[in-house]
Each structure stands twice: as C-alpha cells, then as structure tokens.
C-alpha positions as CSV (number, residue, x, y, z in Angstrom):
1,M,11.0,27.1,37.7
2,L,11.1,26.8,41.5
3,H,9.6,23.3,41.2
4,W,12.4,22.2,38.9
5,I,15.1,23.6,41.2
6,Q,13.6,21.6,44.1
7,Y,13.3,18.4,42.1
8,V,17.0,18.6,41.0
9,K,18.2,19.3,44.5
10,G,15.8,16.8,46.0
11,Y,13.3,17.2,48.9
12,V,11.3,15.2,51.4
13,S,7.7,15.0,52.8
14,I,8.0,14.9,56.8
15,K,5.7,14.4,59.7
16,V,6.3,16.5,62.8
17,W,4.8,16.0,66.1
18,G,5.6,16.8,69.9
19,Y,5.6,19.3,72.6
20,S,5.7,22.6,70.7
21,T,5.3,22.2,66.9
22,E,4.4,25.9,66.3
23,R,7.6,27.1,67.9
24,F,9.3,24.6,65.7
25,L,7.8,26.2,62.6
26,N,8.6,29.7,63.9
27,L,12.3,28.7,64.3
28,C,12.4,27.2,60.8
29,G,11.6,30.7,59.4
30,N,14.2,32.4,61.7
31,H,17.0,30.0,60.6
32,D,15.9,30.5,56.8
33,I,14.9,26.8,56.5
34,L,12.3,26.8,53.8
35,V,9.3,24.5,54.4
36,W,6.1,24.4,52.3
37,D,2.8,22.6,51.9
38,I,2.3,22.7,55.6
39,E,-0.9,20.8,56.7
40,N,-2.3,20.6,60.3
41,H,-3.7,17.2,61.1
42,G,-4.5,18.0,64.7
43,D,-1.9,16.0,66.6
44,H,0.8,16.3,64.0
45,Y,1.9,18.4,61.0
46,T,3.0,17.4,57.5
47,M,5.2,19.5,55.4
48,K,7.9,19.4,52.6
49,V,11.6,20.5,53.2
50,S,14.7,20.4,51.0
51,V,17.3,17.6,51.7
52,K,19.8,20.3,52.9
53,G,17.2,21.8,55.2
54,F,16.2,18.5,56.6
55,F,19.6,17.9,57.9
56,A,19.5,21.4,59.5
57,L,16.5,20.5,61.4
58,K,18.2,18.3,64.0
59,T,19.0,21.3,66.4
60,L,15.6,22.8,66.1
61,L,13.9,19.5,66.8
62,K,16.0,19.0,70.1
63,K,15.3,22.6,71.2
64,T,11.5,22.5,70.8
65,G,11.1,18.8,72.0
66,T,9.5,17.8,68.8
67,R,10.1,14.7,66.6
68,A,10.2,14.2,62.8
69,S,9.9,11.3,60.4
70,V,10.3,11.1,56.7
71,L,7.1,10.1,54.9
72,E,8.3,10.4,51.1
73,R,11.4,11.3,49.1
74,Y,11.3,13.3,45.9
75,G,13.8,14.5,43.3
76,L,16.7,13.6,41.2
77,P,19.1,12.5,43.9
78,F,16.7,9.8,45.2
79,F,15.9,8.6,41.6
80,V,19.4,8.2,40.8
81,S,20.3,6.3,43.9
82,G,17.2,4.0,43.4
83,I,18.2,3.4,39.7
84,K,21.7,2.1,40.8
85,K,20.2,-0.7,42.7
86,R,18.3,-1.9,39.7
87,K,21.1,-2.8,37.3
88,I,18.8,-5.2,35.2
89,F,16.2,-2.5,34.9
90,V,18.8,0.0,33.8
91,T,20.4,-2.4,31.3
92,G,17.0,-3.2,29.8
93,L,16.1,0.5,29.5
94,L,19.4,1.1,27.7
95,V,18.8,-1.8,25.4
96,C,15.4,-0.5,24.6
97,L,16.7,2.9,23.9
98,L,19.5,1.6,21.7
99,F,17.0,-0.7,19.8
100,W,14.6,2.3,19.4
101,M,17.3,4.4,17.9
102,L,18.5,1.6,15.5
103,T,15.0,0.9,14.3
104,T,14.1,4.4,13.6
105,R,16.8,4.5,10.9
106,F,14.9,2.0,8.8
107,I,11.7,1.9,6.8
108,W,9.2,-0.7,8.4
109,D,6.0,0.1,6.5
110,I,4.9,1.3,3.0
111,K,1.6,2.9,2.4
112,I,0.3,3.7,-1.2
113,T,-2.6,6.0,-1.7
114,G,-4.2,7.5,-4.8
115,N,-3.9,4.4,-6.9
116,Y,-6.9,3.0,-8.8
117,S,-6.0,1.5,-12.1
118,L,-2.5,0.3,-10.8
119,T,-3.0,-2.3,-8.0
120,E,-1.0,-2.2,-5.0
121,D,0.7,-5.5,-5.8
122,V,2.0,-4.1,-9.2
123,L,3.5,-1.0,-7.4
124,M,5.0,-3.1,-4.7
125,D,6.7,-5.3,-7.2
126,Y,8.0,-2.3,-9.0
127,L,9.4,-0.9,-5.8
128,N,11.1,-4.2,-5.0
129,D,12.8,-3.9,-8.5
130,Q,13.9,-0.4,-7.4
131,N,15.3,-1.9,-4.2
132,V,12.6,-0.1,-2.2
133,H,11.3,-2.3,0.5
134,T,10.6,-2.7,4.2
135,A,13.7,-3.1,6.5
136,M,15.8,-0.7,4.2
137,K,17.9,2.2,5.5
138,K,16.3,5.6,5.1
139,S,19.6,6.9,4.1
140,N,19.5,4.6,1.0
141,L,16.1,6.1,-0.2
142,Q,16.4,8.4,-3.1
143,I,13.0,10.3,-3.0
144,E,13.4,12.6,-6.0
145,E,14.8,9.8,-8.2
146,L,12.0,7.5,-7.2
147,E,9.3,10.0,-7.9
148,R,10.7,10.6,-11.3
149,N,11.1,6.9,-12.1
150,L,7.4,6.2,-11.2
151,R,6.2,8.9,-13.7
152,E,8.4,7.6,-16.4
153,E,7.5,3.9,-15.8
154,Y,3.8,4.3,-15.7
155,D,2.3,6.7,-18.3
156,I,-1.0,6.7,-16.3
157,I,0.9,8.4,-13.3
158,T,0.7,12.2,-13.6
159,W,1.9,13.1,-10.2
160,A,3.8,11.2,-7.5
161,S,5.0,12.4,-4.1
162,L,6.9,10.4,-1.5
163,K,7.7,11.4,2.2
164,V,8.9,9.5,5.2
165,D,6.8,9.8,8.3
166,G,8.5,8.1,11.3
167,T,9.3,4.6,10.0
168,T,6.7,4.6,7.3
169,L,7.2,5.4,3.6
170,I,4.1,7.2,2.4
171,I,3.5,7.2,-1.4
172,Q,0.9,9.5,-2.8
173,I,0.1,9.2,-6.7
174,R,-2.4,10.7,-9.0
175,E,-3.6,8.8,-12.0
176,N,-4.9,10.0,-15.4
177,E,-7.9,8.4,-16.8
178,M,-6.1,7.2,-19.8
179,P,-2.3,7.1,-20.6
180,E,-1.3,9.9,-23.1
181,Y,0.6,8.9,-26.2
182,D,2.6,11.0,-28.6
183,T,0.3,11.5,-31.7
184,G,3.0,13.2,-33.6
185,V,1.0,16.5,-34.0
186,G,3.2,19.5,-34.8
187,N,6.7,19.2,-36.3
188,E,7.1,16.2,-38.5
189,Q,10.8,15.9,-37.8
190,D,10.0,15.7,-33.9
191,S,7.3,13.2,-34.4
192,A,9.4,10.7,-36.3
193,F,11.3,8.0,-34.5
194,P,15.1,8.9,-35.1
195,D,16.5,5.9,-33.2
196,D,17.3,2.7,-34.9
197,D,15.2,0.6,-32.5
198,M,12.1,2.8,-33.2
199,R,12.4,3.2,-37.0
200,S,9.6,0.6,-37.4
201,G,7.0,2.9,-35.9
202,K,3.7,1.7,-34.6
203,D,0.7,0.0,-36.4
204,I,-2.7,-0.5,-35.2
205,V,-4.1,-4.1,-35.7
206,A,-7.3,-5.9,-34.8
207,T,-7.4,-8.0,-31.8
208,K,-10.7,-9.9,-32.7
209,D,-12.7,-11.0,-35.8
210,G,-15.5,-8.8,-36.6
211,T,-16.9,-5.7,-38.6
212,I,-15.6,-2.0,-38.3
213,V,-18.5,0.1,-37.3
214,Y,-16.7,3.3,-36.5
215,M,-13.3,4.6,-37.6
216,I,-11.6,7.9,-37.3
217,T,-7.9,8.1,-38.1
218,R,-5.8,10.9,-36.8
219,K,-2.3,9.7,-37.6
220,G,-1.1,7.0,-40.1
221,V,-2.5,5.4,-43.3
222,P,-5.9,3.6,-43.0
223,Q,-5.7,0.0,-44.4
224,A,-9.4,-0.7,-43.8
225,A,-12.7,1.2,-44.0
226,L,-16.0,1.5,-42.2
227,G,-18.0,-1.7,-42.8
228,D,-15.0,-3.9,-43.6
229,S,-14.9,-7.3,-42.1
230,V,-11.5,-7.9,-40.4
231,E,-9.7,-10.7,-38.8
232,K,-7.7,-10.9,-35.5
233,G,-4.2,-9.5,-36.3
234,Q,-5.2,-7.7,-39.5
235,L,-3.5,-4.3,-40.1
236,L,-5.9,-1.5,-39.9
237,V,-3.8,1.6,-39.8
238,S,-0.2,1.8,-40.7
239,G,2.3,4.0,-38.9
240,A,4.6,3.9,-42.1
241,V,3.5,6.9,-44.1
242,P,4.9,6.8,-47.8
243,V,6.9,9.7,-49.3
244,Y,6.5,9.7,-53.1
245,N,8.8,10.5,-55.9
246,E,7.7,12.8,-58.8
247,D,6.7,9.6,-60.8
248,A,4.2,8.6,-58.0
249,T,6.5,5.7,-56.9
250,I,7.3,5.3,-53.2
251,R,10.6,6.9,-52.3
252,R,10.7,5.9,-48.6
253,Y,8.6,5.8,-45.5
254,Q,8.2,8.1,-42.7
255,Y,7.5,6.3,-39.4
256,Y,4.9,7.6,-36.8
257,E,2.9,6.1,-34.1
258,A,-0.5,5.4,-35.6
259,D,-3.5,7.0,-33.9
260,A,-7.2,6.2,-34.4
261,D,-10.5,5.6,-32.8
262,I,-11.9,2.2,-34.2
263,M,-14.8,0.2,-32.9
264,I,-15.3,-3.4,-34.0
265,S,-18.5,-5.3,-33.8
266,Y,-18.4,-9.1,-33.2
267,D,-20.4,-12.1,-31.9
268,K,-19.4,-13.9,-28.8
269,S,-20.8,-17.1,-27.2
270,I,-20.4,-18.0,-23.6
271,K,-21.3,-21.2,-21.9
272,V,-21.6,-21.6,-18.2
273,E,-22.1,-25.0,-16.4
274,K,-23.2,-25.3,-12.7
275,E,-23.5,-28.7,-11.0
276,T,-26.6,-29.2,-8.8
277,A,-24.7,-31.3,-6.3
278,Y,-22.3,-29.6,-4.0
279,E,-20.5,-30.2,-0.7
280,D,-21.4,-28.0,2.3
281,K,-19.2,-27.4,5.3
282,V,-21.0,-28.3,8.6
283,Y,-19.1,-26.9,11.5
284,S,-19.0,-28.9,14.8
285,G,-18.3,-26.0,17.0
286,N,-15.0,-27.4,18.0
287,E,-12.0,-25.1,17.6
288,K,-8.4,-24.7,18.6
289,K,-6.7,-21.5,19.5
290,I,-3.3,-20.8,18.1
291,L,-1.1,-18.0,19.2
292,L,1.3,-16.6,16.5
293,L,4.4,-14.5,16.6
294,G,6.2,-13.1,13.3
295,F,9.2,-11.3,12.4
296,K,9.6,-10.1,8.8
297,D,8.5,-12.9,6.4
298,R,8.8,-15.7,9.2
299,E,5.9,-16.7,11.3
300,W,5.7,-19.1,14.2
301,D,2.7,-20.9,15.8
302,L,2.7,-21.1,19.6
303,S,0.4,-24.0,20.4
304,F,0.7,-27.3,22.3
305,G,0.2,-30.3,20.0
306,K,-1.0,-30.4,16.5
307,V,-4.4,-29.8,15.2
308,K,-6.2,-33.1,15.3
309,Y,-9.2,-32.3,13.2
310,E,-9.4,-34.1,9.8
311,E,-11.0,-31.1,8.0
312,Y,-10.7,-27.5,9.4
313,D,-10.5,-23.9,8.5
314,I,-8.0,-21.4,9.6
315,S,-9.1,-17.8,10.5
316,G,-7.7,-15.0,12.6
317,E,-5.9,-11.9,12.6
318,K,-2.4,-10.4,13.3
319,K,-1.2,-7.0,14.1
320,Q,2.2,-5.2,13.5
321,V,3.9,-3.9,16.5
322,Q,3.6,-0.2,16.7
323,L,5.4,2.0,19.2
324,L,4.5,5.4,18.2
325,D,2.0,6.9,15.6
326,H,4.2,6.0,12.6
327,L,7.0,3.8,14.3
328,F,6.3,0.3,13.0
329,L,8.6,-2.6,14.0
330,P,9.0,-5.7,11.7
331,A,7.3,-7.9,14.2
332,Y,3.8,-9.3,14.4
333,Y,1.5,-10.9,16.8
334,G,-1.9,-12.4,16.6
335,V,-4.2,-15.3,17.1
336,K,-5.7,-18.0,14.8
337,Y,-8.5,-20.4,15.2
338,A,-8.7,-23.9,13.6
339,K,-12.4,-24.6,13.2
340,E,-13.4,-28.2,12.7
341,Y,-16.0,-29.1,10.0
342,T,-17.3,-32.1,8.1
343,L,-18.3,-32.1,4.4
344,V,-21.9,-33.1,3.6
345,E,-23.2,-33.9,0.1
346,K,-26.2,-31.7,-0.8
347,K,-28.2,-30.7,-3.7
348,H,-29.4,-27.2,-4.8
349,T,-33.1,-26.8,-5.2
350,E,-34.5,-25.4,-8.4
351,D,-35.0,-22.0,-6.8
352,E,-31.3,-21.9,-5.7
353,M,-30.1,-22.9,-9.2
354,Q,-32.2,-20.3,-10.8
355,Q,-30.6,-17.7,-8.6
356,I,-27.1,-19.1,-9.2
357,M,-27.5,-18.9,-13.1
358,E,-29.0,-15.4,-12.7
359,A,-26.0,-14.3,-10.7
360,E,-23.6,-15.7,-13.4
361,W,-25.6,-13.8,-16.0
362,S,-25.3,-10.6,-14.1
363,K,-21.6,-11.2,-13.6
364,I,-21.1,-11.6,-17.3
365,L,-22.9,-8.3,-18.0
366,Q,-21.1,-6.4,-15.2
367,T,-17.7,-7.6,-16.4
368,L,-18.4,-6.4,-20.0
369,E,-19.7,-3.1,-18.6
370,E,-16.6,-2.6,-16.6
371,K,-14.4,-3.2,-19.7
372,G,-16.4,-0.5,-21.6
373,V,-17.9,-3.1,-24.1
374,E,-21.1,-2.0,-25.7
375,I,-23.8,-4.9,-25.8
376,T,-26.0,-4.4,-28.9
377,E,-27.8,-7.7,-28.8
378,K,-27.9,-10.5,-26.2
379,N,-29.7,-13.7,-25.8
380,G,-29.5,-16.1,-23.0
381,K,-31.0,-19.7,-22.6
382,I,-30.9,-22.0,-19.5
383,I,-31.0,-25.7,-20.0
384,K,-32.2,-27.5,-16.9
385,N,-30.7,-31.1,-16.1
386,E,-31.0,-33.2,-13.0
387,D,-27.1,-33.1,-12.5
388,K,-26.3,-29.6,-13.9
389,W,-27.7,-26.5,-15.4
390,V,-26.2,-24.9,-18.5
391,L,-26.5,-21.3,-19.5
392,N,-25.9,-20.4,-23.2
393,V,-25.3,-16.9,-24.1
394,R,-24.9,-15.3,-27.4
395,M,-24.2,-11.6,-27.7
396,N,-23.2,-9.1,-30.3
397,L,-20.5,-6.6,-28.8
398,V,-18.9,-3.5,-29.9
399,E,-15.5,-2.4,-28.4
400,E,-12.3,-0.8,-29.3
401,A,-10.8,-4.2,-30.2
402,V,-7.4,-2.9,-31.3
403,K,-3.8,-2.7,-30.2
404,K,-0.6,-1.1,-31.2
405,V,2.4,-3.2,-32.7
406,S,5.7,-2.4,-34.2
407,S,5.2,-1.7,-37.9
408,T,6.2,-4.5,-40.3
409,T,6.7,-2.1,-43.2
410,Q,10.4,-2.2,-44.2
411,Q,12.1,0.9,-45.4
412,I,12.9,1.0,-49.2
413,P,16.7,0.9,-49.8
414,I,18.1,4.1,-51.4
415,T,19.8,3.3,-54.8
416,E,23.0,4.9,-55.8
417,S,21.2,7.2,-58.3
418,E,18.8,8.4,-55.6
419,E,21.8,8.9,-53.3
420,E,23.5,11.2,-55.9
421,T,20.2,13.1,-56.5
422,E,19.9,13.8,-52.8
423,I,23.5,15.1,-52.6
424,S,23.0,17.3,-55.7
425,D,19.8,18.6,-54.3
426,E,21.5,19.6,-51.1
C-alpha cells in the first residue's frame, strides 16, 4: 500500500556526497523527512525521497555542507509530465484503445467442433444463410435461436451449444450416427400427415437395378418381396395404407412415412485407364518471395515487379492478427513463394504402373467400404499396353439402395352416398 502512495505522489532517487553526509541523514530524521533504500558507496550515498521531501532538503544540505543530485524520477507526476510532451504517442495510444474497444464488439472468428458427417463448409453456408458470419456485431447474435435452428435443420445434430469467447464464436455440436425418422409407431392419428402438403406420405423406391436379398417392413405396404428383381425407381414399400369397406373395396388411404430395411444385390462394372506418359515438374531452385497483407476477403501482394517465370508454383502461409487469446482481427499477413519449374516428359516404368493400378484398385474397395457397401464377388483384370494400362473390374455388391419419395398414390374421392353414410354413423 505504501508503495502505491509513493508512486501516486512521486519520488526521486538522489546521490548525496560532501563534508558530513552522516549528519545530513540524522537531520533528515529530526525534520521528519522520509528517506529509504539508503546505500553507502564509500564516497557518496544513494537514497530515495519523496518529491515534497526533496524540496525540503535545501536547508539541510546547506547546513551540513553536502551536495545532492537527482539520479532517477519515479511516479505518476513524472509520467504525466512526460506524456504531455509526446502528443503523437498519446494520440496513437488513444486511437489503439478506441480501435480495440470497437473491434471487441464484433465476431472475427468462428470455430466449429464435434462435426463429423456435416462438413465445416456445409455448416458455414448455413450460418451465412442465417446472417451469422465474421465481422458481425455480437449484439445481433441470437444464440438460443441459432442453437434451436441447427437442431431443427439437421436431424443428425442431437445437441448444439454456442458461446462467445472474446471475438470468437465457438459452436459445439454432437451428431447422431443416423438421423431419426418418425416411424409412426403409436397413435395412428398422430402418425398420419394432417397437413395438405404432406398427405401424399412417403414411399420407398429402388435406386438401382438388382435383386432384393433382404427385406423387413416396419411401416407401409410392401410392393415387392424377397428374391424379386427390381428396377431403378420401382416402388418397393408404399406409404399409402388402404382402408377397406365391408365389401373389401378400398374406401380411402391412410398416409404414413414408409419404413423398412431393404438390401439389393446388383452387378457393377468399373473401368480405370491410366496413361504411361506423364509430365514431371523439375524445379530449378529459383524462387521469388512475396509478402502479403489481407483484410477480410481482400488480399494484396507486396512485391517489386512481376513473377518472370513461365511456369511456377505458389506456396506459403498466412496468419490472422491476434491481440489476445481469443481476440482476432480481420487482418492477415504472411509470405508466399513463387517456385520456378519446367515440365519434362517422362514415362512410368512397368513397376510404377503396377503400383498405380493397385492403388486405384485399393481406392475403389476403400470407397465402397466407407459407403457401407458389401462386396460379395469381385474380379479385376489389368490390360497392359505401351501407351496406357486399363483396369477392368466386375463386382457384385449388396447395399441399401433405396430412397424415400413422396407417395404417388392418390386419395380416392368420397361419393355422396359415402358422405351420407359417414354423417349417419357419427
């Protein structure tokens, strides 16, 4: 506490030397002049004294035949007086403070975590549609509404949380393995589609030509059976469930969202061609360094003259300006390198071509595996030519090759006699 009082009032570090410095120190104590941090350097003393006390030393110095000089000045009074002489510095400091206060009112960075099935590009496009983007005011951000909209827009999102940390909007989501659909289990009245635009229900149709090898229907009316050959677009399960009259004629349709597990087996042929000749980049070692600055979506290259290379690659990195842990500004800086190269015609060796075709074969299998497609039979053949190699693949695949579409079954019009019967029944 004493240190802060001394800083506010101001104090100086002085050097004292002369005929009787010890008597000088004793007189300081007798006259209630506080001195501290006293150090004996043999031929002189150094100490600290308040500004008010320093001006009271004149009489004591004269009486003891000693002299004093100021070594350092400390405290708020000296800081303020020094600042007054530096108007440009003060102006710059005030401008920086004002700029900092203004920029902290905006969102300058958006981070998304927990997304696996939904890519960051998809989510960022959706946020732009919701007017959520960088350089937007924090006050315009409706966090609760945006959390709710994310869950409603994407069935796969089961939980969403948004928070603002500094100038960064952090979006945390949790995805379900598969989106949940209403199967209509329970009250039939609730599972029907009451709105006019949903009265057609949902059918399940095939997306490929093939044979049904597995089928379990949970909701809807099956239109195909196990072992049937089906064509692309063929109706497999209808979401229009008929309601019959007493004479076994169809009275009307009750619409649902059809639900079933259906696996279809089909044949697939794949052909991959790879040229043996290729162009290789041979770098000369010449490169041009280009500094860059950016603000929002604009970017400027700071270089003298144009890149004079006929063929070159651009590589480098840029960083966003960051003041604090989560205070990002919409400004970027970095460096790029233009590296010169020439294209040289080359030809793959037989071993290289073999590796290339094996890599293509592995890529095909990996792609199918990632899509959850079961491979029941596969046969690959490589045809070698001087100019190119050809990989011919024939496979038998099993997958859930179906999709849901709006039902095409039309509601049966109610006749006048049927209308009267319904009224009398009520």
